[in-house]
C-alpha positions as CSV (number, residue, x, y, z in Angstrom):
1,M,157.2,-51.9,9.0
2,I,156.5,-51.6,5.3
3,T,155.1,-48.2,4.3
4,R,152.8,-47.6,1.4
5,A,155.6,-46.1,-0.6
6,S,157.9,-49.1,0.0
7,R,155.3,-51.9,-0.2
8,P,156.3,-54.4,-2.8
9,T,154.0,-54.5,-5.8
10,E,152.3,-57.7,-7.0
11,P,154.6,-59.4,-9.5
12,V,153.3,-59.5,-13.1
13,A,152.5,-63.1,-14.3
14,P,154.7,-64.2,-17.2
15,G,151.6,-65.0,-19.3
16,L,150.1,-61.6,-18.8
17,R,153.4,-59.8,-19.7
18,R,153.7,-61.9,-22.9
19,M,150.1,-61.1,-24.0
20,R,150.7,-57.4,-23.3
21,W,153.7,-57.5,-25.7
22,V,151.6,-59.3,-28.3
23,A,148.7,-56.9,-28.1
24,T,151.0,-53.8,-28.1
25,G,153.1,-55.2,-30.9
26,L,150.1,-55.7,-33.0
27,L,149.0,-52.1,-32.4
28,V,152.5,-50.9,-33.4
29,A,152.4,-53.1,-36.5
30,M,149.1,-51.5,-37.5
31,A,150.6,-48.1,-37.1
32,A,153.6,-49.0,-39.2
33,L,151.3,-50.5,-41.8
34,F,149.2,-47.4,-41.9
35,L,152.2,-45.2,-42.5
36,A,153.5,-47.4,-45.2
37,A,150.0,-47.6,-46.9
38,R,149.6,-43.8,-46.6
39,A,152.9,-43.3,-48.4
40,L,152.0,-45.8,-51.2
41,V,148.3,-45.0,-51.6
42,D,148.8,-43.8,-55.1
43,V,150.6,-46.9,-56.3
44,H,147.5,-49.1,-56.6
45,P,143.8,-48.8,-55.6
46,A,144.1,-51.9,-53.3
47,I,146.5,-50.0,-51.1
48,G,143.5,-47.9,-50.0
49,Y,141.9,-51.0,-48.5
50,V,145.2,-51.7,-46.6
51,R,145.3,-48.2,-45.3
52,A,141.6,-48.3,-44.2
53,F,142.3,-51.6,-42.4
54,A,145.3,-50.3,-40.6
55,E,143.7,-47.0,-39.7
56,A,140.5,-48.7,-38.3
57,A,142.6,-51.3,-36.5
58,M,144.6,-48.6,-34.8
59,V,141.4,-46.9,-33.6
60,G,139.9,-50.2,-32.4
61,G,143.2,-51.3,-30.7
62,L,143.6,-47.9,-29.0
63,A,140.0,-47.9,-27.8
64,D,140.2,-51.3,-26.3
65,W,143.6,-50.5,-24.8
66,F,142.0,-47.5,-23.1
67,A,139.0,-49.6,-21.9
68,V,141.2,-52.4,-20.5
69,T,143.7,-50.0,-18.9
70,A,140.9,-47.9,-17.3
71,L,139.8,-51.0,-15.3
72,F,143.0,-51.1,-13.4
73,R,144.7,-47.6,-13.5
74,H,144.6,-44.2,-15.1
75,P,145.6,-44.4,-18.8
76,L,148.9,-42.5,-19.3
77,R,148.6,-41.6,-15.6
78,L,146.0,-38.9,-16.5
79,P,143.2,-38.5,-13.9
80,I,140.5,-39.1,-16.5
81,P,137.0,-39.4,-14.9
82,H,135.7,-43.0,-14.6
83,T,139.1,-44.7,-14.9
84,A,141.1,-46.8,-12.4
85,I,137.7,-48.4,-11.7
86,I,138.9,-51.3,-9.5
87,P,141.2,-49.3,-7.2
88,R,138.6,-46.6,-6.6
89,N,135.8,-49.1,-5.9
90,K,137.9,-51.7,-3.9
91,D,135.7,-51.7,-0.8
92,R,132.5,-51.9,-2.8
93,I,133.9,-54.7,-4.9
94,A,134.8,-56.5,-1.7
95,G,131.3,-56.2,-0.3
96,T,129.7,-57.2,-3.6
97,L,132.0,-60.3,-3.9
98,A,131.3,-61.3,-0.3
99,Q,127.6,-60.9,-0.8
100,F,127.8,-62.9,-4.0
101,L,129.5,-65.7,-2.2
102,R,126.9,-65.5,0.6
103,D,123.9,-65.6,-1.7
104,N,125.1,-68.1,-4.2
105,F,127.4,-70.5,-2.4
106,L,127.1,-70.3,1.4
107,T,123.3,-70.4,2.0
108,P,122.1,-73.7,3.6
109,A,119.7,-74.3,0.6
110,V,122.5,-74.0,-2.0
111,V,124.9,-76.1,0.1
112,A,122.2,-78.8,0.6
113,R,121.4,-78.9,-3.1
114,R,125.1,-79.2,-4.0
115,M,125.8,-81.8,-1.3
116,Q,122.7,-83.8,-2.5
117,K,124.6,-84.6,-5.7
118,L,127.8,-85.6,-4.0
119,D,128.5,-89.2,-3.0
120,V,131.0,-88.5,-0.2
121,A,130.9,-92.1,1.1
122,G,131.4,-93.6,-2.4
123,A,134.3,-91.4,-3.2
124,A,136.0,-92.1,0.2
125,G,135.3,-95.8,-0.3
126,R,136.9,-95.9,-3.7
127,W,139.9,-94.0,-2.5
128,L,140.3,-96.3,0.6
129,A,139.7,-99.5,-1.4
130,N,142.2,-98.6,-4.2
131,P,144.4,-95.9,-2.8
132,P,146.6,-94.0,-5.3
133,A,150.3,-94.6,-5.3
134,A,151.8,-92.7,-2.4
135,N,154.8,-91.7,-4.4
136,G,152.7,-90.3,-7.3
137,R,152.8,-86.6,-7.8
138,I,149.1,-86.1,-7.4
139,G,148.9,-88.3,-4.3
140,S,151.9,-86.8,-2.6
141,G,150.9,-83.3,-3.5
142,A,147.3,-83.9,-2.3
143,S,148.6,-85.4,1.0
144,R,150.9,-82.4,1.6
145,L,148.2,-79.9,0.7
146,F,145.7,-81.6,3.1
147,A,148.3,-81.7,5.9
148,D,149.2,-78.1,5.4
149,I,145.6,-77.0,5.4
150,L,144.8,-79.0,8.5
151,E,147.8,-77.5,10.3
152,S,147.1,-74.0,9.2
153,L,143.4,-73.9,10.2
154,D,142.4,-72.4,13.5
155,Q,142.5,-75.5,15.7
156,E,140.3,-74.1,18.4
157,R,137.6,-73.1,15.9
158,L,138.0,-76.3,13.8
159,G,138.0,-78.5,16.9
160,G,135.0,-76.6,18.1
161,M,133.2,-77.3,14.9
162,A,134.1,-81.0,15.0
163,K,133.2,-81.4,18.7
164,G,130.0,-79.4,18.2
165,A,129.0,-81.7,15.3
166,I,129.7,-84.8,17.4
167,A,127.7,-83.4,20.3
168,S,124.8,-82.3,18.1
169,R,124.6,-85.7,16.4
170,L,124.6,-87.5,19.9
171,R,121.8,-85.2,21.0
172,A,119.8,-86.0,17.9
173,L,120.4,-89.7,18.2
174,E,117.8,-91.6,20.3
175,L,119.9,-94.2,22.2
176,S,117.2,-96.2,23.9
177,P,115.6,-97.9,20.8
178,L,119.1,-98.5,19.3
179,A,120.3,-100.1,22.6
180,G,117.2,-102.2,22.8
181,Q,117.5,-103.4,19.3
182,A,121.2,-104.2,19.7
183,L,120.5,-106.1,22.9
184,G,117.6,-108.0,21.4
185,A,119.7,-109.0,18.4
186,A,122.5,-110.1,20.7
187,I,120.1,-112.3,22.7
188,A,118.6,-113.8,19.6
189,S,122.0,-114.9,18.3
190,D,123.4,-115.9,21.7
191,R,126.0,-113.1,21.6
192,H,124.9,-112.0,25.0
193,L,126.4,-115.2,26.6
194,P,130.0,-113.7,26.9
195,L,128.3,-110.7,28.6
196,L,126.7,-113.0,31.2
197,D,129.9,-114.9,31.7
198,G,131.8,-111.6,32.1
199,M,129.2,-110.4,34.7
200,I,129.6,-113.7,36.7
201,H,133.4,-113.5,36.6
202,W,133.2,-109.9,37.6
203,A,130.9,-110.8,40.6
204,A,133.4,-113.5,41.6
205,R,136.3,-111.1,41.7
206,I,134.2,-108.5,43.6
207,L,133.3,-111.2,46.1
208,A,136.9,-112.4,46.5
209,A,138.1,-108.8,47.0
210,N,135.4,-108.0,49.7
211,E,135.3,-111.2,51.8
212,H,136.5,-109.2,54.8
213,M,133.5,-106.8,54.5
214,I,131.1,-109.8,54.6
215,R,132.9,-111.2,57.7
216,E,132.7,-107.8,59.3
217,M,129.0,-107.4,58.6
218,V,128.2,-110.9,60.0
219,H,130.4,-110.2,63.0
220,Q,128.6,-106.9,63.8
221,R,125.1,-108.4,63.3
222,S,125.8,-111.5,65.4
223,G,125.0,-111.8,69.0
224,S,127.6,-111.9,71.8
225,V,127.1,-115.6,72.2
226,M,127.9,-116.3,68.5
227,R,130.9,-114.0,68.7
228,W,132.1,-115.7,71.9
229,T,131.7,-119.2,70.4
230,G,133.2,-118.2,67.0
231,L,130.0,-119.2,65.2
232,D,130.0,-115.8,63.5
233,E,133.2,-116.7,61.7
234,T,131.8,-120.1,60.7
235,L,128.6,-118.4,59.4
236,A,130.6,-115.9,57.4
237,N,132.6,-118.7,55.8
238,K,129.5,-120.6,55.0
239,I,128.0,-117.5,53.3
240,I,131.1,-116.8,51.3
241,D,131.6,-120.4,50.3
242,G,127.9,-120.6,49.3
243,L,128.2,-117.5,47.1
244,H,131.4,-118.8,45.5
245,K,129.7,-122.1,44.8
246,L,126.7,-120.4,43.4
247,L,128.8,-118.2,41.0
248,F,130.9,-121.3,40.0
249,E,127.7,-123.3,39.2
250,M,126.3,-120.3,37.2
251,A,129.6,-120.1,35.2
252,D,129.8,-123.9,34.7
253,D,126.1,-124.6,33.9
254,P,124.6,-122.8,30.8
255,H,121.1,-123.9,32.0
256,H,121.4,-122.7,35.6
257,P,118.1,-121.2,36.8
258,L,119.7,-117.9,37.8
259,R,121.2,-117.6,34.3
260,A,117.8,-118.1,32.9
261,K,116.4,-115.4,35.2
262,A,119.2,-113.1,34.1
263,E,118.5,-113.8,30.4
264,E,114.8,-113.1,31.0
265,G,115.7,-109.8,32.7
266,L,117.9,-108.9,29.7
267,A,115.2,-109.7,27.2
268,R,112.7,-107.6,29.2
269,L,115.2,-104.8,29.3
270,A,115.6,-104.9,25.6
271,D,111.9,-104.7,25.1
272,D,111.4,-101.9,27.6
273,L,114.2,-99.9,25.9
274,Q,112.3,-100.0,22.7
275,H,108.7,-99.6,23.8
276,K,108.5,-98.2,27.4
277,P,108.3,-94.4,27.2
278,E,109.4,-93.9,30.9
279,L,112.6,-95.8,30.4
280,R,113.3,-94.1,27.1
281,E,112.9,-90.7,28.8
282,R,115.3,-91.7,31.6
283,V,117.9,-92.9,29.0
284,E,117.6,-89.6,27.1
285,A,117.9,-87.6,30.3
286,F,121.0,-89.6,31.3
287,K,122.4,-89.0,27.8
288,G,121.9,-85.3,28.1
289,E,123.6,-85.2,31.5
290,L,126.4,-87.3,30.1
291,I,127.0,-85.0,27.1
292,E,127.1,-81.9,29.4
293,N,129.4,-83.6,31.8
294,Q,132.9,-82.0,31.9
295,A,134.6,-85.4,31.9
296,F,132.7,-86.4,28.7
297,Q,133.6,-83.0,27.1
298,R,137.3,-83.8,27.9
299,W,136.8,-87.2,26.3
300,I,135.5,-85.6,23.1
301,D,138.5,-83.2,23.2
302,G,140.8,-86.1,23.4
303,L,138.9,-87.9,20.6
304,W,139.3,-84.9,18.3
305,E,143.0,-84.5,19.1
306,M,143.6,-88.2,18.4
307,S,141.6,-88.0,15.2
308,R,143.5,-84.9,14.1
309,A,146.9,-86.5,14.9
310,A,145.9,-89.6,13.0
311,L,144.8,-87.6,10.0
312,L,148.1,-85.7,10.0
313,R,150.1,-89.0,10.2
314,V,148.1,-90.4,7.3
315,A,148.7,-87.2,5.3
316,R,152.4,-87.0,6.1
317,D,153.1,-90.7,5.4
318,P,150.2,-92.2,3.4
319,E,152.2,-95.2,2.3
320,R,152.9,-96.2,5.9
321,A,149.3,-95.5,6.9
322,M,147.9,-97.8,4.2
323,A,150.3,-100.7,5.1
324,G,149.9,-103.4,7.6
325,K,146.7,-104.2,9.5
326,M,145.6,-100.5,9.6
327,G,145.8,-100.4,5.8
328,E,144.0,-103.7,5.5
329,A,141.2,-102.4,7.8
330,L,141.0,-99.1,5.9
331,R,140.7,-101.0,2.6
332,Q,138.0,-103.3,4.0
333,F,136.2,-100.2,5.3
334,G,136.4,-98.7,1.8
335,T,134.9,-101.8,0.2
336,T,132.1,-101.7,2.8
337,L,131.4,-98.1,2.0
338,Q,130.9,-99.0,-1.6
339,T,128.6,-102.0,-1.0
340,D,126.6,-101.1,2.1
341,R,124.1,-98.5,0.9
342,R,122.6,-97.9,4.3
343,L,126.0,-97.1,5.8
344,A,126.9,-94.9,2.7
345,D,123.5,-93.1,3.0
346,T,124.2,-92.5,6.7
347,I,127.6,-91.0,6.0
348,N,126.4,-88.9,3.1
349,R,123.5,-87.6,5.2
350,F,125.9,-86.8,8.0
351,A,128.3,-85.0,5.6
352,R,125.4,-83.1,4.1
353,R,124.0,-82.0,7.5
354,T,127.5,-81.0,8.7
355,A,128.1,-78.9,5.6
356,V,124.7,-77.3,5.8
357,G,125.2,-76.6,9.5
358,A,128.7,-75.1,8.8
359,A,127.2,-72.9,6.1
360,S,124.4,-71.8,8.5
361,D,126.7,-71.2,11.5
362,Y,129.8,-69.9,9.8
363,G,128.6,-68.5,6.4
364,D,128.5,-65.0,7.7
365,G,131.9,-65.3,9.2
366,I,133.4,-66.6,6.0
367,V,131.8,-63.7,4.1
368,R,133.2,-61.2,6.5
369,L,136.6,-62.8,6.3
370,V,136.5,-62.5,2.5
371,S,135.3,-58.9,2.6
372,D,137.7,-57.8,5.4
373,T,140.6,-59.4,3.7
374,I,140.0,-57.7,0.4
375,K,139.3,-54.4,2.2
376,G,142.6,-54.8,4.0
377,W,144.6,-55.0,0.8
378,D,145.9,-51.8,-0.6
379,A,144.7,-50.7,-4.1
380,E,147.9,-51.8,-5.8
381,T,147.6,-55.3,-4.4
382,V,144.0,-55.7,-5.4
383,T,144.8,-54.3,-8.9
384,G,147.8,-56.6,-9.3
385,R,146.0,-59.7,-8.2
386,L,142.9,-59.1,-10.3
387,E,145.0,-58.2,-13.3
388,N,147.1,-61.3,-13.0
389,A,143.9,-63.4,-12.7
390,V,142.0,-61.9,-15.7
391,G,144.5,-59.6,-17.5
392,R,145.7,-62.2,-19.9
393,D,142.1,-62.7,-21.3
394,L,141.7,-58.9,-21.4
395,Q,144.7,-58.6,-23.7
396,Y,142.8,-60.8,-26.1
397,I,140.1,-58.1,-26.1
398,R,142.8,-55.7,-27.3
399,I,143.9,-58.1,-30.1
400,N,140.4,-58.8,-31.1
401,G,139.5,-55.1,-31.1
402,T,142.5,-54.4,-33.4
403,L,141.6,-57.1,-35.9
404,V,137.8,-56.5,-35.8
405,G,138.3,-52.7,-36.1
406,G,140.5,-53.3,-39.2
407,L,137.8,-55.5,-40.8
408,V,135.2,-52.9,-40.1
409,G,137.5,-50.2,-41.7
410,V,137.8,-52.4,-44.8
411,A,134.0,-52.8,-45.0
412,I,133.4,-49.1,-44.6
413,H,136.1,-48.3,-47.2
414,A,134.5,-50.8,-49.6
415,V,131.1,-49.3,-49.2
416,D,132.5,-45.8,-49.7
417,T,134.4,-46.8,-52.8
418,L,131.8,-49.0,-54.6
419,F,128.7,-46.9,-53.8
């Protein structure tokens, strides 16, 4: 267990250390210049301007050193009031930062406005159609980063988000008109014929597998005379042979009357799915029951796990994933995303709604995570990380303060001398 006294401090960034030396070195140089000018002030009147510059530069540099240092710690370790501002206000800063993120980045309105400008489908399409070289530094680094992020995320929560998004989209999707339109389009282009052929072949297999049941039914419903004479067996064979002949004729003759009746029924079903409210309500009720079914939930779980495993395989080995038939299919899909605006709009709308939903459902959790994480850091960690982030720029304030102070000193000395 690491105690507060033994906790390692945040390492100082090399750039910050270098800028500290530059700012401090400039302040020391001004002090040396002031001492030299003070000793030589009687040599020439211009030395007075040098002395004024150095003196004011020291004042400006020291004032800005105090201001910059007071943000992170007590200057010279003296408990001066209103210094060490960041360590003393760590929890308040955490709350303010978290609220800033909530108000300006994680509200549904802000996320929707940002997502409105993003063409997620277009970017994905361009990447899939012309994937970057897998051995490139950017490509390989991005792949490793994506894989590491995907593996490090809470899989239960992430999977819950993905499965919740799938289920919500299925609930919002009205299946009946879509199924009716798809069936109608299939009938119009004769793409329903393989379906009919498949139904006929399926019926033939069912009949062949259940001939014994037909014979048993005929035997039980026949009179004793028919059973005694064996006519029940003959009748059962005639029924079975007739059914087989009927199915064979339906499969062999595209214009068979029963096929026409089946096609008529399919066309009526396609129209009812689109325009009959009672059937649409039954389809929606069935969809709701299906979504709530545990077997369907397990199927979604398996779908998410397969998708996650596929994403990890792609991220770990993008060159292999983009090769062969899978790569060809992905590249073709990327081209489709760039050319099919309806598909791209659908994907962009889904991405936008997913992001807005995530911001609405998990925005408060993200804000609490940020706030609690910062509050959990000790004061030295917060100070070190913030100083490493902005301290280099703050050292420029010290340098600018030294130089600007010196120029102000020269101006004041000029006014005092000339007037």
